C-alpha positions in Angstrom: 0.0 0.0 0.0 1.3 3.4 -0.9 1.9 5.6 2.1 2.5 8.9 0.3 1.6 10.5 -3.0 -1.5 12.2 -4.4 -4.9 10.7 -3.8 -7.2 13.6 -4.7 -8.0 14.5 -8.3 -5.3 16.0 -10.5 -6.1 18.1 -13.5 -4.7 20.6 -16.0 -6.4 24.0 -16.0 -5.9 26.8 -18.6 -7.3 30.2 -18.1 -7.2 33.9 -19.0 -8.2 34.9 -15.5 -8.8 32.6 -12.6 -10.1 33.2 -9.1 -7.7 31.3 -7.1 -9.3 32.0 -3.7 -12.5 33.6 -2.4 -12.0 34.3 1.3 -15.0 35.2 3.5 -14.3 36.6 6.9 -17.3 37.0 9.3 -17.4 39.3 12.3 -20.5 39.5 14.4 -21.4 41.9 17.2 -21.5 40.4 20.6 -25.2 41.2 20.9 -25.7 39.3 17.6 -27.7 42.1 16.0 -25.5 42.6 13.0 -22.6 41.0 11.2 -19.9 42.1 8.7 -19.0 39.7 5.9 -15.8 40.6 4.1 -15.2 39.0 0.8 -11.6 39.0 -0.5 -10.9 37.8 -4.1 -7.5 36.5 -5.1 -7.0 36.0 -8.9 -4.4 35.1 -11.4 -4.0 36.2 -15.0 -5.5 39.3 -16.7 -6.7 41.9 -14.3 -10.5 42.1 -14.6 -12.1 45.5 -15.0 -14.6 44.9 -12.2 -15.8 42.1 -9.9 -19.4 41.6 -9.1 -19.9 40.3 -5.5 -23.2 39.0 -4.4 -24.3 37.8 -0.9 -27.2 35.4 -0.9 -29.3 34.1 2.0 -29.9 30.4 2.6 -32.9 30.4 0.3 -31.0 31.9 -2.6 -32.5 35.4 -2.2 -30.2 38.4 -2.7 -29.1 40.1 0.5 -26.7 42.6 -1.2 -24.8 43.1 -4.4 -21.6 45.2 -4.9 -19.6 45.9 -8.0 -16.0 46.8 -7.1 -12.8 47.5 -9.0 -10.7 46.3 -6.0 -10.4 42.8 -4.7 -12.6 43.0 -1.6 -16.0 44.2 -0.4 -17.8 44.3 3.0 -21.4 43.4 3.5 -23.3 44.5 6.6 -26.0 42.0 7.5 -28.7 43.3 10.0 -30.4 40.6 12.2 -28.4 37.8 10.6 -29.7 34.3 10.5 -27.4 32.5 12.8 -25.7 29.1 12.5 -26.2 26.9 15.6 -25.0 23.4 16.5 -27.6 20.7 16.1 -29.9 20.7 19.0 -29.5 24.4 19.7 -31.0 25.9 16.5 -31.0 25.9 12.7 -28.0 25.8 10.3 -28.8 28.5 7.7 -25.9 29.0 5.2 -25.3 32.1 3.3 -23.3 32.1 0.1 -20.9 34.6 -1.7 -20.5 34.6 -5.5 -17.8 36.5 -7.3 -17.8 37.2 -11.0 -14.8 38.8 -12.7 -15.7 40.7 -15.9 -14.2 42.9 -18.6 -15.3 46.4 -19.3 -17.9 45.2 -21.9 -19.4 42.8 -19.5 -17.7 39.6 -20.7 -17.4 37.1 -17.8 -13.9 35.9 -17.3 -14.5 33.5 -14.4 -16.8 32.9 -11.4 -16.4 31.4 -8.0 -18.7 30.8 -5.0 -18.4 29.8 -1.4 -20.9 29.0 1.4 -20.6 30.4 4.9 -22.4 30.6 8.2 -22.7 33.5 10.6 -22.0 32.5 14.2 -20.1 33.8 17.2 -17.8 31.1 18.7 -15.8 31.6 21.9 -13.7 29.2 24.0 -14.3 30.1 27.6 -11.4 29.4 30.0 -12.1 31.1 33.4 -11.9 30.1 37.1 -14.6 27.9 38.5 -16.6 28.8 41.5 -16.4 25.6 43.5 -13.6 23.6 41.9 -9.9 24.1 41.2 -8.7 25.2 37.8 -10.5 26.7 34.9 -13.3 25.9 32.6 -12.9 24.8 29.0 -16.2 25.2 27.2 -17.5 26.6 23.9 -20.0 29.4 23.7 -21.9 29.6 20.4 -23.9 32.8 19.8 -23.7 33.5 23.5 -25.1 30.1 24.5 -22.8 27.7 26.5 -22.7 24.4 24.7 -22.0 21.0 26.2 -20.1 19.2 23.5 -20.7 15.5 23.0 -19.5 13.3 20.2 -16.5 11.3 19.1 -13.1 11.4 17.5 -12.8 10.8 13.8 -10.1 8.7 12.1 -9.8 8.2 8.3 -12.8 6.3 7.2 -11.0 3.9 4.8 -7.5 2.5 4.3 -7.7 3.8 0.7 -9.1 7.3 1.2 -10.9 7.7 -2.2 -13.1 4.8 -1.3 -15.2 7.1 0.9 -17.7 8.7 -1.3 -19.7 11.9 -0.6 -22.7 9.8 0.2 -20.7 7.7 2.7 -19.5 10.9 4.4 -23.1 12.0 4.7 -24.1 8.7 6.3 -21.3 9.0 8.9 -22.3 12.5 9.8 -26.0 11.6 9.9 -25.1 8.8 12.3 -23.7 11.4 14.7 -26.9 13.5 14.4 -29.1 10.5 14.9 -27.1 9.5 18.0 -27.6 13.0 19.7 -23.9 14.0 19.1 -23.0 17.5 18.2 -19.1 17.5 17.9 -16.5 15.5 16.0 -12.8 15.8 16.5 -10.7 15.3 13.4 -7.7 13.5 14.9 -4.2 14.9 14.2 -2.9 11.4 13.2 -5.2 11.2 10.2 -5.7 13.7 7.4 -7.3 17.0 6.7 -10.7 15.8 5.4 -12.3 16.4 2.0 -14.4 19.6 1.6 -17.6 17.5 1.4 -16.9 16.2 5.0 -17.1 19.8 6.3 -20.0 20.7 4.0 -22.0 17.9 5.7 -21.0 19.1 9.1 -22.1 22.7 8.1 -25.5 21.4 6.9 -26.2 19.1 9.8 -24.9 21.2 12.6 -22.0 19.1 13.8 -19.2 21.2 15.3 -15.7 20.3 14.2 -12.6 20.3 16.5 -9.9 20.3 13.9 -6.4 19.1 14.8 -3.5 20.1 12.6 -1.9 16.9 11.3 0.8 16.5 13.8 0.5 13.6 16.2 2.2 11.5 18.9 5.8 12.6 18.3 8.6 15.1 18.4 9.1 16.8 15.1 12.2 18.5 13.7 12.6 22.2 13.7 14.8 22.7 10.7 14.1 25.7 8.5 13.0 23.4 5.7 10.6 21.4 7.8 9.1 24.4 9.4 8.5 25.9 6.0 6.7 22.7 4.9 4.5 22.8 8.0 3.7 26.5 7.3 2.8 25.8 3.7 0.6 22.8 4.6 -1.2 24.9 7.4 -1.8 27.9 5.1 -3.2 25.7 2.3 -5.7 24.1 4.6 -6.6 27.2 6.6 -7.4 29.0 3.3 -9.4 26.0 2.0 -11.4 25.4 5.1 -11.8 28.8 6.8 -15.4 29.5 5.6 -16.9 26.5 7.3 -19.0 27.6 10.3 -18.8 24.1 11.7 -15.1 24.4 12.5 -15.1 25.9 16.0 -11.5 25.0 17.1 -8.1 24.7 15.5 -5.8 22.5 17.6 -2.0 22.4 17.3 -1.4 18.7 17.6 -2.4 15.3 19.1 -0.4 14.3 22.2 2.8 16.0 21.2 2.8 17.9 24.5 2.4 14.5 26.3 5.6 13.5 24.5 7.3 16.6 25.9 6.0 15.8 29.4 7.4 12.2 29.2 10.7 12.5 27.3 12.0 16.1 27.7 13.3 18.0 30.7 13.6 21.4 29.1 9.9 22.2 28.4 8.8 25.1 30.5 5.3 26.4 29.8 6.2 29.7 31.5 9.2 30.3 29.1 7.8 32.6 26.4 11.0 33.1 24.4 10.7 31.2 21.0 14.4 31.6 20.3 15.1 29.8 23.6 12.7 27.0 22.7 14.9 26.2 19.6 17.8 25.5 22.0 16.0 23.1 24.2 15.5 19.3 23.6 11.9 20.0 22.4 12.4 22.6 19.7 9.1 21.5 18.0 7.3 23.7 20.5 7.8 26.6 18.1 5.3 24.9 15.8 2.4 24.8 18.3 3.1 27.9 20.3 4.3 30.4 17.6 3.9 29.3 13.9 0.4 27.8 14.0 -1.2 30.4 16.4 0.2 33.2 14.3 -1.2 31.6 11.1 -4.6 31.1 12.7 -4.7 34.7 13.9 -4.1 35.7 10.3 -6.4 33.4 8.4 -9.1 32.4 10.9 -9.1 35.2 13.5 -12.6 34.5 14.7 -12.1 30.8 15.5 -10.3 29.8 18.7 -6.9 28.1 18.7 -5.7 25.5 21.2 -2.0 24.5 21.4 -2.6 20.7 21.5 -4.8 17.9 22.6 -4.5 17.3 25.5 -3.1 20.5 26.8 -3.7 22.3 30.1 -0.2 23.5 30.9 2.2 21.1 32.6 1.3 18.4 32.9 -0.4 18.7 29.5 -3.0 16.1 30.6 -4.2 18.1 33.5 -7.8 17.4 34.7 -8.1 21.0 36.0 -7.5 23.0 32.8 -7.8 22.5 29.0 -8.7 19.1 27.7 -7.8 15.6 28.9 -7.2 12.2 27.4 -8.7 9.8 30.0 -7.0 6.5 29.4 -6.7 5.1 33.0 -9.5 2.7 31.9 -8.2 0.4 29.1 -5.0 1.9 27.9 -2.6 2.3 30.8 -1.3 -1.1 31.8 -0.3 0.3 35.2 -3.9 1.3 35.9 -6.6 -0.4 33.8 -9.2 0.8 36.3 -12.7 -0.6 36.3 -14.9 1.2 33.9 -17.3 1.9 36.8 -14.6 4.4 37.9 -15.1 6.6 34.8 -17.1 9.3 36.6 -14.0 9.9 38.8 -11.7 10.4 35.8 -13.4 13.5 34.4 -11.5 16.6 33.3 -12.7 20.0 32.2 -13.2 18.6 28.6 -12.6 14.9 27.9 -11.4 14.7 24.3 -10.3 11.0 24.3 -11.2 7.9 26.2 -12.6 4.5 25.1 -12.9 0.8 25.5 -12.6 -1.8 22.7 -15.1 -4.4 21.5 -15.5 -6.7 18.6 -17.2 -5.4 15.4 -20.7 -6.7 14.6 -21.0 -10.4 13.9 -22.0 -9.7 10.3 -18.8 -7.8 9.8 -16.7 -10.5 11.3 -18.2 -13.1 9.1 -17.5 -10.8 6.1 -13.8 -10.7 6.7 -13.3 -14.2 8.1 -14.4 -16.6 5.4 -12.7 -19.7 6.8 -15.2 -21.3 9.2 -12.2 -22.8 11.1 -11.1 -19.2 12.0 -14.5 -18.1 13.4 -13.8 -18.3 17.1 -12.9 -15.5 19.5 -9.1 -16.1 19.8 -8.4 -17.1 16.3 -5.3 -16.1 14.4 -7.4 -14.1 11.9 -9.3 -12.2 14.6 -6.1 -11.3 16.4 -4.7 -10.0 13.2 -7.7 -7.6 13.1 -7.0 -6.4 16.6 -6.3 -2.7 16.4 -3.2 -1.1 18.1 -1.8 -4.1 19.9 1.0 -3.6 22.4 4.7 -3.8 21.6 5.0 -7.0 23.5 3.8 -10.1 21.7 2.5 -11.4 25.0 0.5 -8.4 26.1 -1.9 -7.7 23.3 -5.2 -6.0 23.5 -7.2 -9.2 23.3 -5.9 -9.7 26.8 -7.4 -6.4 27.9 -10.8 -7.4 26.4 -10.6 -10.6 28.3 -9.7 -8.8 31.5 -12.8 -6.5 31.4 -15.0 -9.4 30.4 -13.7 -11.6 33.2 -14.1 -8.8 35.8 -17.7 -8.0 34.8 -19.8 -10.7 33.2 -20.4 -14.4 32.8 -20.2 -15.2 29.1 -20.0 -18.1 26.7 -17.1 -19.0 24.4 -18.8 -19.1 21.0 -18.0 -16.3 18.6 -21.6 -15.0 18.9 -21.5 -15.0 22.7 -18.1 -13.4 22.9 -18.9 -10.7 20.4 -22.1 -9.9 22.2 -20.3 -9.8 25.6 -17.5 -7.5 24.4 -20.0 -5.1 22.9 -22.1 -5.1 26.1 -19.1 -4.2 28.2 -18.2 -1.4 25.8 -21.8 -0.1 26.0 -21.8 -0.3 29.8 -18.4 1.5 30.0 -19.6 4.3 27.7 -22.8 4.7 29.7 -20.8 5.1 32.9 -18.5 7.7 31.3 -21.1 9.8 29.4 -23.6 9.9 32.3 -21.0 10.6 34.9 -19.2 13.3 32.9 -22.4 15.0 31.9 -23.4 15.3 35.6 -20.6 17.8 36.0 -22.2 20.4 33.6 -23.8 22.2 36.6 -24.6 25.6 35.3 -23.0 29.1 35.2 -19.6 29.1 36.9 -19.8 25.4 37.6 -18.9 24.0 34.2 -16.6 21.3 35.7 -16.9 19.1 32.6 -18.0 20.7 29.4 -17.3 18.1 26.7 -17.1 14.3 26.0 -15.5 13.0 22.8 -15.1 9.2 22.8 -12.3 7.5 21.0 -13.7 6.8 18.4 -16.7 7.1 16.0 -15.4 5.1 13.1 -13.0 2.5 11.7 -10.7 2.6 8.7 -11.0 -1.2 8.2 -12.8 -4.2 9.8 -11.1 -4.4 13.2 -11.6 -5.0 16.9 -11.4 -1.4 18.1 -12.9 1.4 20.2 -15.3 2.5 17.5 -19.1 3.1 18.1 -19.8 2.1 14.5 -17.8 -0.5 12.6 -16.2 -0.1 9.2 -19.3 -1.3 7.4 -21.4 1.5 9.2 -23.0 -1.1 11.4 -23.8 0.2 14.9 -22.4 -1.5 17.9 -24.2 -1.6 21.2 -22.2 1.3 22.6 -23.7 3.6 19.9 -27.1 3.2 21.5 -25.9 3.5 25.1 -24.2 6.8 24.2 -27.3 8.0 22.3 -29.4 7.5 25.4 -26.8 9.1 27.7 -26.6 12.3 25.7 -30.3 12.7 24.8 -31.6 16.3 25.3 -32.9 15.2 28.7 -31.4 12.4 30.7 -31.4 10.9 34.2 -28.7 9.1 36.1 -28.2 7.1 39.3 -25.1 6.4 41.4 -24.6 4.1 44.5 -22.0 6.0 46.6 -20.1 4.8 49.6 -19.0 7.7 51.8 -16.3 7.1 54.5 -15.9 9.5 57.4 -13.2 9.2 60.1 -14.5 9.6 63.6 -11.7 10.0 66.1 -8.3 11.2 64.9 -6.4 12.1 61.8 -3.8 9.5 62.9 -6.0 6.4 62.8 -8.4 4.7 60.4 -9.8 2.3 63.0 -13.0 4.2 63.6 -14.5 4.9 60.2 -18.1 5.5 59.5 -19.3 4.1 56.1 -22.5 5.3 54.6 -24.1 4.0 51.4 -26.3 6.4 49.5 -28.5 6.4 46.5 -28.0 9.5 44.4 -30.2 10.5 41.4 -29.7 13.5 39.1 -31.0 14.7 35.8 -29.5 16.8 33.0 -31.3 19.1 30.6 -29.5 20.3 27.5 -32.4 22.2 26.1 -33.0 26.0 26.4 -36.3 25.5 28.3 -36.9 24.8 32.0 -38.9 21.6 32.4 -41.3 20.4 35.1 -41.4 16.6 35.3 -42.2 13.7 37.6 -39.3 11.5 38.9 -40.0 7.9 39.7 -37.4 5.6 41.2 -38.1 1.9 41.7 -36.1 -0.9 43.3 -36.6 -4.2 41.5 -35.2 -7.5 42.7 -33.0 -9.1 40.0 -34.2 -12.7 40.2 -37.9 -12.3 40.9 -38.7 -8.9 39.4 -40.5 -8.0 42.6 -40.7 -4.3 43.4 -38.8 -3.6 46.7 -38.8 0.2 46.9 -40.6 3.1 45.3 -40.0 6.9 45.4 -41.9 9.6 43.5 -41.5 13.4 43.4 -42.1 16.4 41.2 -38.9 18.0 39.9 -37.9 21.1 38.0 -35.0 20.9 35.6 -33.3 24.2 34.9 -32.2 24.7 31.3 -28.8 23.7 30.0 -27.4 22.1 33.2 -27.5 19.1 35.5 -29.5 19.1 38.7 -29.2 16.9 41.7 -32.6 15.3 42.6 -32.2 12.7 45.3 -29.6 11.8 47.9 -30.8 9.2 50.4 -29.5 6.3 52.3 -29.3 3.3 50.1 -32.3 1.0 50.7 -31.2 -2.3 52.0 -30.6 -5.0 50.9 -29.3 -3.6 47.6 -26.8 -6.3 46.3 -29.5 -7.9 44.2 -31.7 -4.9 43.5 -31.9 -2.9 40.2 -32.8 0.8 40.7 -34.7 2.2 37.8 -35.2 6.0 37.4 -37.7 7.5 35.0 -38.5 11.1 34.2 -42.1 11.5 33.0 -44.0 14.4 31.5 -47.8 13.9 31.1 -47.3 10.2 31.6 -44.8 10.0 28.8 -41.4 8.6 29.6 -38.8 11.3 28.6 -35.8 9.5 30.1 -34.9 6.3 31.9 -31.8 4.8 33.6 -31.1 1.4 35.0 -28.6 1.0 37.7 -27.6 -2.7 38.2 -25.6 -4.1 41.1 -21.9 -4.3 40.1 -20.2 -6.4 38.9 -22.9 -8.1 36.8 -21.1 -11.5 37.0 -22.2 -12.0 40.6 -25.9 -11.8 39.7 -28.2 -14.9 39.2 -29.9 -13.6 36.1 -33.2 -15.1 35.1 -34.0 -16.3 31.6 -37.4 -14.7 31.1 -39.9 -15.1 28.4 -39.8 -11.8 26.5 -43.0 -10.6 25.0 -42.3 -9.1 21.6 -45.2 -7.7 19.6 -44.5 -6.3 16.1 -46.8 -3.8 14.4 -45.4 -2.7 11.1 -42.0 -1.1 11.9 -42.8 -0.8 15.6 -41.6 -3.4 18.2 -43.3 -3.5 21.6 -41.3 -5.2 24.3 -42.2 -6.3 27.8 -41.1 -8.9 30.3 -42.2 -10.5 33.6 -38.6 -10.8 34.8 -35.6 -8.4 34.5 -33.5 -8.5 31.3 -30.0 -7.1 30.9 -28.6 -5.9 27.5 -31.4 -7.0 25.1 -29.9 -6.7 21.6 -32.3 -7.0 18.6 -31.4 -8.1 15.1 -33.2 -8.7 11.9 -32.5 -10.9 8.8 -31.9 -7.8 6.6 -28.7 -5.8 7.4 -30.5 -2.7 6.2 -33.0 -2.7 9.1 -32.3 0.4 11.2 -33.3 0.2 14.9 -33.7 3.5 16.6 -32.8 2.0 20.0 -31.1 -1.2 21.1 -29.1 -2.9 23.8 -31.9 -2.4 26.2 -32.7 -3.2 29.9 -36.2 -4.3 30.8 -38.0 -4.8 34.1 -41.6 -5.8 34.8 -44.2 -3.2 34.3 -42.0 -0.9 32.1 -42.8 -1.8 28.5 -40.6 -0.2 25.8 -41.0 0.5 22.1 -38.4 0.4 19.4 -38.8 1.7 15.9 -37.2 -0.6 13.2 -37.0 1.3 9.9 -37.2 -1.0 6.9 -38.4 -4.0 8.9 -41.2 -4.9 6.5 -42.4 -8.1 8.2 -39.0 -9.7 8.7 -38.1 -12.0 11.6 -36.6 -10.3 14.6 -34.1 -12.2 16.8 -32.5 -11.2 20.1 -29.7 -11.9 22.5 -29.4 -10.8 26.2 -26.9 -11.4 28.9 -28.7 -14.4 30.6 -28.5 -16.4 27.3 -25.0 -15.3 26.4 -23.4 -17.8 28.7 
């Protein structure tokens, strides 16, 4: 496989006059009442006698037209239609057209570009009740909790990804309640159509510069190459309203933390940086921010991901890569600890699972290789360790062994690995989201899971496999970041009684905590219902009801009581209801799941057209639905059920097909 060389179209162009660049810079008043759109035309060849510049609204109607003899014009837009992230408003797109003409009106060339009008700010200020500073985005004066995933190249051979496939990937994010994608610095600057779809569908883009996981040279020749590459892409991509951040690198500051002893964040002398053992700092702290200031002055710049000073991976400033679960062999904490590993903005974390069974059967055609630890499956294990005896399939086995009973067939093992990934993502997203507490208390303002997609069929951290088939984790994340969500935690609080010098007299108190989170811009009045359900029998052991008010755009603590005993075999189910309609639900099972004696219930499944009605007389963990046709699209999956709480799933394209299922009690 070629690792370098051209992969985008190459053509020969002849011209008399050519518009080589049409730049659109947007400035908007802080009160959002008016905006100034400056169009700047660069051309080559014969100088035109005049240039006609037209600003059009999203419906194609003319906002303003100017005919100039210079290369620029400014349009003032009163009460502009603003671009918002999905979930916070619409995504109207203006367009600029430039037509170069001779004195007699002959058209020499034309060019056009779309743009959005929005005010984007990266807010880093002290918190009221926690150490460090915030790291959140404010779009059009609205604080935004960012939720989504990291993006890697979507194919090993980049031209294989068509515009339609890009659209499907971005639509998957929208359908999954996500609003941000981070284009990872170890991949590539994506095609224009990728950003076009993000513009149209309201997905914010965190754009890394393509520098990742290393220490780069700082020779004049190399720095010139970096500058040329950055300028080209900044000019190409600067009109996209979806791009809300330019980031200097991926994990290069972590390299400096680990391998250099001369990196001092408080040293602000670039000439001195070049004399240290990490001269590449000049790229991230001087060259790139200066270029961004010139070409994208109204979009924030961030030195690296993660970056919060020294250490770069600080949990109290900037963004953090939270890999104490899964990645760090010295830690490999239980995924139930995710809520304790939050930072101000979590831009990477994840846990691996197998791809869908259909995808595995697609790439393993030899029936003898279709078992969980086969040579072929291990060859498709993404990012294995340097040691041949410490590969990632061991880590999958570790998390399975710690948490669930499971069978050894390929179907059972695939199901179990996906369930564990789904559970881990649920713990992370629900726990991190809880820390978005309102003005001055934005203790966590973003969650981007590693990763959304795969470049090839692999055992990886992705939410959706390389064939665009959703894993179970896609659905657990979708529920966790719905506009309104509810969460539960069982917390053990230890308090010393006598002296700071002894731990003999310790008071331990177990509490049940319930909270809810409202991402919408409206305050909501609802009813909270929390039930205790015994795992084996399905008997209700506890019930709590109360009216609750959920302030807009923040989380709210709702309940903090002594944990009802006994609780080791009790599922707590929280529901938020409005006019008897279930808006959000959450199931908190005793952990780890492997200790539970799960029943094997008869699940009642009634299908009406493309609607599946589900109910049960006994608790069910991780019910995964499947259909004969791969094209059937379930709007929800990997569900928990308890008696008396029926659920409904929409299955687009079902058309009378047979529906099968797997759940944890039958995956052993």
